[in-house]
C-alpha positions in Angstrom: 61.6 114.0 129.2 61.1 117.1 127.2 62.8 117.5 123.8 65.2 120.1 123.2 64.9 123.2 121.0 67.7 125.5 120.1 67.4 129.2 118.4 69.2 132.4 118.3 69.7 136.0 117.3 72.8 137.8 116.1 73.6 140.8 118.3 73.9 143.4 115.4 71.5 146.4 114.1 68.4 146.8 116.1 65.9 144.4 116.8 62.6 145.1 115.7 58.9 144.0 115.5 59.6 141.8 112.6 62.1 139.9 115.0 59.4 139.6 117.6 56.3 138.3 115.8 58.4 136.1 113.7 60.8 134.4 116.1 60.9 135.4 119.9 56.8 135.1 120.0 56.5 131.5 119.0 59.8 131.1 121.6 57.6 132.1 124.3 55.1 129.7 123.5 57.8 126.7 122.7 59.3 127.0 125.8 56.2 125.5 127.7 56.7 122.5 125.4 60.4 122.3 124.9 63.7 122.0 127.1 64.8 125.5 125.5 67.8 127.0 124.9 68.6 130.5 123.0 71.5 132.0 121.9 72.6 135.3 121.8 75.2 134.5 118.4 77.9 136.8 118.6 80.2 134.5 116.6 78.0 134.5 113.6 77.7 138.5 113.9 81.3 138.8 113.3 81.4 137.2 109.7 80.9 140.8 109.0 82.8 143.8 110.7 81.6 144.6 113.7 82.5 147.7 116.4 84.0 145.8 119.5 82.3 148.1 121.9 79.1 148.2 120.1 79.2 144.4 120.0 79.5 143.9 123.7 77.0 146.4 124.0 74.6 144.9 121.7 75.1 141.3 122.9 73.9 142.3 126.5 71.0 144.2 124.8 69.7 141.1 123.0 69.8 139.2 126.2 67.9 141.8 127.8 65.6 142.0 125.0 64.7 138.3 125.3 63.9 138.8 128.9 61.6 141.6 128.6 59.8 140.1 125.5 58.8 137.1 128.2 61.6 134.6 127.8 61.4 133.1 131.3 64.8 131.9 132.6 63.0 129.6 135.0 61.8 127.7 132.0 64.8 128.5 129.2 68.3 128.9 129.5 69.9 132.3 127.9 73.7 132.2 126.9 76.3 134.0 124.8 77.6 131.4 122.0 81.2 132.8 122.1 81.2 131.8 126.0 80.9 127.8 125.1 84.0 127.2 122.9 82.7 123.9 121.7 80.7 125.9 119.3 84.1 126.6 117.0 85.8 123.3 118.0 82.9 121.3 116.5 82.6 123.7 113.4 86.3 122.8 112.6 85.3 118.8 112.8 82.1 119.5 110.9 84.2 121.6 108.1 86.3 118.6 107.6 83.1 116.4 106.5 81.7 119.4 104.5 82.2 119.9 100.8 82.9 122.9 99.0 79.7 122.1 96.5 77.5 121.9 99.7 78.2 125.5 100.6 78.6 126.9 97.4 74.6 126.0 97.2 73.8 128.3 99.8 71.8 131.4 98.7 72.2 133.3 101.7 76.1 133.8 100.8 75.2 135.0 97.5 72.8 137.6 98.9 74.6 138.8 101.6 78.4 138.8 100.3 79.5 142.1 97.9 81.9 139.8 96.2 83.7 136.9 96.6 87.1 139.0 96.7 85.9 141.0 100.0 83.8 138.5 101.8 85.5 136.6 104.6 85.6 132.8 105.0 83.6 133.1 107.9 80.5 134.4 105.8 81.0 131.8 103.6 81.3 129.1 106.4 78.3 130.5 108.4 76.0 127.4 107.7 78.4 125.3 109.2 79.0 127.0 112.4 75.1 127.0 112.5 75.2 123.4 112.2 77.5 122.9 115.1 75.3 125.5 117.4 72.3 123.1 116.6 74.1 119.1 116.7 76.3 120.3 119.7 72.8 119.8 122.0 71.3 116.9 120.4 68.7 119.7 119.2 65.0 118.0 118.5 63.5 121.1 116.8 64.7 124.6 115.6 62.3 127.3 114.8 63.7 129.0 111.5 61.7 131.2 108.9 62.0 130.0 105.3 65.2 131.9 104.5 67.1 129.7 107.1 65.7 126.1 105.4 68.6 125.5 103.6 71.3 126.1 106.3 69.0 123.9 108.5 68.8 120.9 105.5 72.8 121.2 105.5 72.7 120.4 109.4 70.6 117.6 108.5 73.0 116.3 105.8 76.4 116.6 108.1 74.6 114.9 110.7 73.7 112.1 109.1 77.5 111.7 107.1 79.2 111.9 110.4 76.7 109.1 111.9 77.1 106.9 108.8 81.3 107.6 108.8 81.9 107.6 112.7 78.4 105.4 114.2 75.4 107.0 115.6 76.4 110.4 117.2 74.2 113.1 116.4 70.3 113.7 116.5 69.0 114.5 113.1 66.9 117.8 114.0 63.5 118.7 112.8 62.5 121.9 111.0 60.1 123.9 112.6 59.2 126.6 110.0 57.7 129.8 111.5 54.2 130.5 110.5 53.9 132.3 107.3 51.5 134.8 108.8 54.1 136.0 111.2 56.5 137.0 108.2 56.3 140.8 108.7 57.1 143.0 105.6 58.8 146.2 105.3 56.6 149.1 106.3 58.3 151.0 102.9 58.5 148.0 100.4 55.6 145.4 101.6 57.4 143.0 99.0 60.6 142.5 101.1 61.1 141.3 104.8 61.2 144.0 107.6 65.0 143.8 108.1 67.1 145.7 110.8 69.8 146.0 108.4 67.6 148.2 106.1 68.9 151.6 104.8 65.6 153.1 105.8 64.1 153.6 109.0 60.4 153.9 107.8 61.5 150.0 106.7 60.9 148.7 110.3 59.7 149.9 113.9 62.6 148.9 116.2 61.6 147.8 119.7 63.6 150.8 121.2 62.0 153.2 118.9 60.0 156.6 120.2 56.7 155.7 120.3 56.0 159.2 118.5 58.1 157.8 115.9 56.6 154.4 115.7 53.4 156.0 115.0 55.1 158.0 112.2 56.3 154.9 110.7 53.0 153.2 110.7 51.0 156.3 109.4 53.5 156.6 106.2 53.3 153.0 105.7 52.7 152.1 102.0 49.1 150.8 101.2 47.1 151.5 98.7 43.9 153.5 97.5 41.4 150.9 97.4 38.4 151.4 99.9 37.5 148.9 102.2 40.1 146.7 104.2 40.7 143.2 102.4 43.4 140.6 103.1 44.7 140.1 100.0 47.9 139.3 97.9 47.3 142.4 95.5 47.7 144.5 98.4 50.8 143.5 100.4 50.9 146.7 102.3 47.3 146.6 103.9 48.0 142.8 104.5 51.2 143.5 106.1 49.5 146.1 108.6 46.4 143.5 109.0 48.8 140.8 110.0 50.7 142.9 112.5 47.4 143.8 114.0 46.0 140.9 114.7 49.0 139.3 116.2 49.8 142.2 118.5 46.2 142.6 119.2 45.2 138.7 119.3 42.1 139.3 117.8 41.1 136.9 114.7 41.8 138.0 111.0 38.0 137.4 110.4 36.8 139.6 113.3 39.5 142.7 112.3 38.3 142.4 108.4 34.5 142.6 109.5 35.1 145.4 111.7 37.0 147.5 109.2 35.4 146.3 105.8 33.8 149.9 105.2 36.7 151.7 106.3 39.6 153.4 104.8 43.3 152.9 105.2 44.2 155.9 107.4 41.4 154.9 110.0 42.7 151.5 110.2 46.5 152.6 110.2 45.3 154.8 113.5 44.5 151.7 115.1 47.2 149.9 114.0 49.3 152.4 115.6 47.7 152.6 118.8 48.2 148.6 119.4 52.0 149.1 118.0 52.6 152.0 120.6 50.7 150.0 123.2 53.2 147.0 123.0 56.1 149.2 122.6 55.2 150.9 126.1 54.8 147.7 127.8 58.1 146.3 126.2 60.3 148.9 126.9 59.1 149.5 130.9 59.9 146.0 131.1 63.2 146.4 129.3 64.1 149.1 131.8 63.1 147.2 134.7 66.1 144.7 134.0 69.5 145.1 135.5 72.5 144.5 133.7 73.8 142.5 136.5 70.4 140.6 136.4 71.3 139.7 133.1 75.0 138.8 133.6 74.1 136.5 136.0 71.0 134.9 134.2 74.0 134.3 131.2 76.2 132.8 133.7 73.8 130.4 134.3 73.1 129.7 131.0 76.7 129.5 130.0 77.2 126.6 132.9 74.1 124.5 131.8 74.9 124.7 128.0 78.6 124.4 128.6 77.8 121.0 130.5 76.0 119.6 127.4 78.3 120.7 124.7 81.3 119.4 126.6 79.6 116.0 126.7 78.9 116.2 122.9 82.2 117.2 122.0 84.2 114.5 124.1 81.9 111.6 122.5 82.8 113.5 118.8 86.4 113.5 119.6 86.6 109.8 120.8 84.9 108.3 117.8 87.3 110.2 115.2 90.2 109.2 117.5 91.3 112.5 118.9 92.9 112.9 122.1 90.5 114.2 124.8 
């Protein structure tokens, strides 16, 4: 029996190459090994203000993007978080076991909150909903970036806390930290991660970018004036492009450095741009070939699959806590 894997993306902003390389690319490989559930986490998205029409549109876009990038509905299950009500039900139950001090330690809230007075309780409580997402499905493995490891550790703490008080109920998940080399940094500032919420469009390459614009962004990417192509921490812009080039081309870092060791950044950027454009054209063609009707059917099958597992778990939780079913 395969172990279970869970992960998801918020339907906000524009998905970019960093999202693909840092998450979805690895999901594609993991769906062969695990019983995989991939969620569009729209409840997480509404922890900050959203336009309802755009949220619905983006939710469908994310699901279609999963499919166009290579998530196979024959191997994995794709569903929308808000369509499985057990997520919020378990989040409330876990809230009763979560201490204020647990959440006050979360650095992401401090980073995202403009001020405590203006931020929603949902944004503060985000890690508990994330814990519910994971624990509902007896998830064995959760692929996360370094910025999410603190949230996953809280999930592990809450699972143990519940099990100690009410008996063995939740599987304590393992962390699968996404490869360090798969973290794509901003093109305009290679010291910070590529972000779909960046104020400058030259920070990222969106998956729906026009290829002319994508090429322009690569050519404008921050590098340096040193000669030769090398992979060094003191050349973060070039290091970032090397990672992107190798991951999209499938070539080894050693092979690429050997080929370009005597060439300049401008020539290297042109070849990086070619690889990026090829990837975007293939993705966009695949995306356009998927109908909304097909996506909705796949999401409905995913919802049924996830609902069955989630309902069984929430019934077990409520029974052990003395709540009526």
